C-alpha positions as CSV (number, residue, x, y, z in Angstrom):
1,M,54.6,4.4,126.5
2,A,57.8,4.3,124.5
3,Q,57.2,7.6,123.0
4,L,57.1,9.5,126.3
5,S,60.1,8.5,127.5
6,T,62.0,9.8,123.9
7,L,59.9,13.4,124.8
8,D,61.2,12.9,128.1
9,Q,65.0,12.6,126.7
10,M,64.5,15.1,124.4
11,S,63.2,17.5,126.9
12,K,66.2,17.3,129.3
13,K,68.3,17.3,126.3
14,I,67.0,20.5,125.3
15,L,67.2,21.9,129.3
16,L,71.0,21.2,129.7
17,L,71.2,22.7,126.1
18,L,69.5,25.9,127.4
19,L,71.1,25.4,130.6
20,V,74.8,25.8,129.0
21,S,74.4,28.4,126.7
22,S,72.7,30.6,129.6
23,F,76.2,30.1,131.2
24,L,78.2,30.3,127.9
25,L,76.4,33.8,127.2
26,V,76.7,35.2,130.9
27,G,80.3,33.8,131.3
28,C,81.5,32.0,134.2
29,R,84.1,34.5,135.6
30,P,84.2,35.9,138.8
31,E,82.0,38.8,139.9
32,Y,84.5,41.4,141.7
33,K,82.4,44.2,143.5
34,K,83.8,47.2,143.7
35,D,85.6,48.8,146.9
36,P,84.2,52.3,147.6
37,R,87.1,53.0,149.8
38,L,89.6,52.2,147.0
39,D,87.5,54.3,144.7
40,A,87.9,57.2,147.3
41,A,91.7,56.5,147.3
42,I,91.5,56.3,144.3
43,A,90.1,59.9,143.4
44,E,92.3,61.2,146.1
45,A,95.4,60.2,144.8
46,K,94.4,62.3,141.4
47,A,93.0,65.2,142.7
48,S,96.7,65.7,144.7
49,L,98.7,64.5,141.7
50,T,99.5,68.6,140.8
51,N,100.6,68.3,144.6
52,F,103.0,65.2,144.0
53,V,103.9,67.1,140.6
54,G,105.4,70.1,142.4
55,V,106.8,68.5,145.3
56,M,108.7,65.8,142.7
57,Q,109.9,69.1,140.6
58,S,111.3,70.7,143.6
59,P,111.7,68.2,146.3
60,R,113.2,68.9,149.6
61,S,117.1,67.5,150.8
62,N,114.3,64.6,152.7
63,Q,112.5,64.1,149.6
64,M,113.3,60.8,147.8
65,F,112.0,58.1,146.3
66,F,108.9,59.3,143.7
67,R,106.3,56.8,142.5
68,V,103.1,56.4,140.4
69,L,101.2,53.9,140.4
70,A,99.7,53.8,136.4
71,W,97.8,51.9,133.7
72,F,99.7,49.8,131.7
73,P,97.9,48.4,128.8
74,S,98.1,44.3,128.8
75,K,96.4,41.2,126.7
76,P,93.2,40.1,127.0
77,P,91.8,38.9,129.7
78,H,93.6,41.8,131.9
79,Y,93.2,45.1,129.3
80,N,94.3,46.7,132.0
81,V,97.4,46.2,134.9
82,G,98.4,48.7,138.0
83,V,102.1,48.6,138.1
84,W,104.6,50.5,140.0
85,A,107.3,53.0,138.3
86,N,109.9,55.1,139.8
87,V,110.0,58.4,138.1
88,W,112.5,61.5,138.0
89,K,110.9,64.0,136.1
90,Y,107.5,65.4,134.9
91,E,107.0,67.3,131.4
92,N,104.6,67.7,129.1
93,G,102.2,65.7,130.8
94,L,104.5,62.6,131.0
95,F,106.1,61.2,133.8
96,L,109.3,59.6,133.3
97,G,110.9,56.8,135.0
98,S,111.9,53.6,135.0
99,V,110.0,49.7,136.6
100,P,112.0,48.1,139.0
101,Q,109.8,45.2,138.4
102,G,109.0,43.3,135.2
103,N,106.0,42.0,134.3
104,R,105.8,39.6,131.2
105,R,102.3,39.8,130.9
106,I,102.6,43.3,129.7
107,G,106.2,43.0,128.4
108,L,108.2,44.8,130.5
109,T,111.2,44.5,131.8
110,N,113.1,44.9,135.3
111,N,114.3,48.7,135.0
112,Q,112.6,49.2,131.7
113,R,112.3,53.0,131.3
114,V,109.1,54.5,130.7
115,A,106.8,57.4,130.1
116,I,103.2,57.4,131.8
117,Q,100.3,59.9,130.8
118,A,99.8,61.7,134.1
119,S,96.0,61.0,132.8
120,N,96.9,56.9,133.7
121,V,98.0,57.7,136.9
122,F,95.9,56.6,140.3
123,D,98.1,56.3,142.9
124,W,101.7,58.3,143.7
125,A,104.4,57.7,146.7
126,Y,107.6,59.6,148.2
127,I,109.2,59.1,151.3
128,D,109.5,61.8,153.6
129,L,112.6,61.3,156.2
130,G,110.5,64.1,158.8
131,K,107.2,61.9,158.1
132,G,107.6,58.7,155.8
133,M,105.5,57.4,153.8
134,V,103.4,60.5,151.6
135,G,100.2,59.3,149.6
136,D,100.0,55.8,149.2
137,F,95.9,56.4,149.2
138,I,95.3,52.8,148.1
139,A,97.3,51.0,150.5
140,R,96.3,53.1,153.2
141,A,92.5,52.5,151.9
142,M,93.1,49.0,152.3
143,R,94.7,49.3,156.1
144,G,91.2,51.2,156.9
145,E,93.0,54.7,157.5
146,S,92.2,57.5,155.7
147,N,93.7,60.7,157.2
148,P,96.6,61.8,154.8
149,Q,98.0,63.9,157.2
150,A,101.1,63.3,158.2
151,R,102.3,59.5,160.3
152,A,98.3,59.2,158.5
153,N,99.6,55.9,156.9
154,G,100.6,54.1,160.2
155,R,104.4,53.8,159.2
156,Q,107.0,54.9,161.6
157,P,109.0,58.7,160.0
158,F,113.2,56.8,159.3
159,S,115.5,58.6,161.8
160,S,119.0,57.0,163.3
161,E,116.3,55.9,166.1
162,T,113.8,53.9,164.4
163,N,113.5,50.9,165.6
164,Q,115.0,51.1,168.3
165,T,113.7,50.5,172.4
166,P,113.5,54.0,174.2
167,E,117.0,52.9,176.7
168,A,119.1,52.6,173.4
169,A,117.9,56.1,172.3
170,G,117.8,57.4,175.3
171,S,121.4,56.6,176.2
172,R,122.9,58.4,172.7
173,R,120.8,61.3,174.1
174,S,123.0,64.1,175.7
175,P,121.6,65.1,179.2
């Protein structure tokens, strides 16, 4: 009987050891599900990047504040981190600009100048004073919007009458 209880304890230890080793092999980290809306938004942003470059290189007076969202290398466990950068030039496949908000994890400081390969860009945006925000595909996808046309992202165009009541706006109009 004593031999049976020793065997029982030994089998419990082996079972526990197997369970612990399986958790170590499989891992306890969270599983992230891919969102097809975000994948589609990223594909749309990448496919239209040449349009963004064209507008950025020859902007109209109402087009400004050009930004790209790009992957920057990071230390494990993150490996790549998406960071918005303000950009003002594109040449030889590189966006030149600066990161407005630093990120210690990837070694960037506030307003640090960066050169970003176009292949690392996965979203872009700029302000058009007549249309509002243009681009910003990921944010639109997260809000459930899909139409890339003007005002599709739900933001109002910038004007002197934005965020004012119709009565206040009407009082400034000529008869």
